[in-house]
C-alpha positions as CSV (number, residue, x, y, z in Angstrom):
1,X,-87.9,-92.2,191.1
2,X,-86.2,-95.4,192.2
3,X,-85.3,-93.9,195.5
4,X,-89.0,-93.0,196.1
5,X,-90.0,-96.6,195.3
6,X,-87.4,-97.9,197.7
7,X,-88.6,-95.6,200.5
8,X,-92.2,-96.7,199.9
9,X,-91.1,-100.4,200.1
10,X,-89.1,-99.6,203.2
11,X,-92.2,-98.1,204.8
12,X,-94.3,-101.1,204.1
13,X,-91.5,-103.3,205.5
14,X,-91.5,-101.2,208.7
15,X,-95.2,-101.7,209.0
16,X,-94.7,-105.5,208.5
17,X,-91.9,-105.7,211.1
18,X,-94.0,-104.2,213.9
19,X,-93.6,-106.6,216.9
20,X,-97.1,-105.9,218.1
21,X,-99.8,-108.2,216.8
22,X,-101.6,-107.0,213.6
23,X,-99.3,-104.0,213.4
24,X,-101.0,-101.9,216.1
25,X,-97.8,-100.6,217.6
26,X,-95.8,-97.5,217.0
27,X,-94.0,-98.8,214.0
28,X,-97.2,-100.0,212.3
29,X,-99.4,-97.0,213.1
30,X,-97.0,-94.1,213.1
31,X,-93.5,-94.6,211.7
32,X,-94.4,-96.8,208.7
33,X,-97.1,-94.6,207.3
34,X,-95.0,-91.5,207.7
35,X,-92.2,-93.2,205.7
36,X,-94.6,-94.4,203.0
37,X,-96.1,-90.8,202.8
38,X,-92.6,-89.4,202.5
39,X,-91.9,-91.8,199.7
40,X,-95.0,-90.7,197.8
41,X,-94.1,-87.0,198.3
42,X,-90.6,-87.8,196.9
43,X,-92.3,-89.5,193.9
44,X,-94.5,-86.6,193.1
45,X,-91.5,-84.2,193.3
46,X,-89.5,-86.5,191.0
47,X,-92.4,-86.6,188.5
48,X,-93.1,-82.8,188.4
49,X,-89.5,-81.6,188.7
50,X,-88.6,-79.7,185.6
51,X,-84.8,-79.7,184.8
52,X,-83.6,-76.7,182.9
């Protein structure tokens, strides 16, 4: 779960590092949200994974 949280934080950092004003560039509108979404998907997988 810590990996998922780190990926989500990295996604928000990517959004914040976008050089275009107000985050309207590629990093702020495309790359960052995809990374954040991947982090949330990883979190859901980590929560619902059932170890045998």
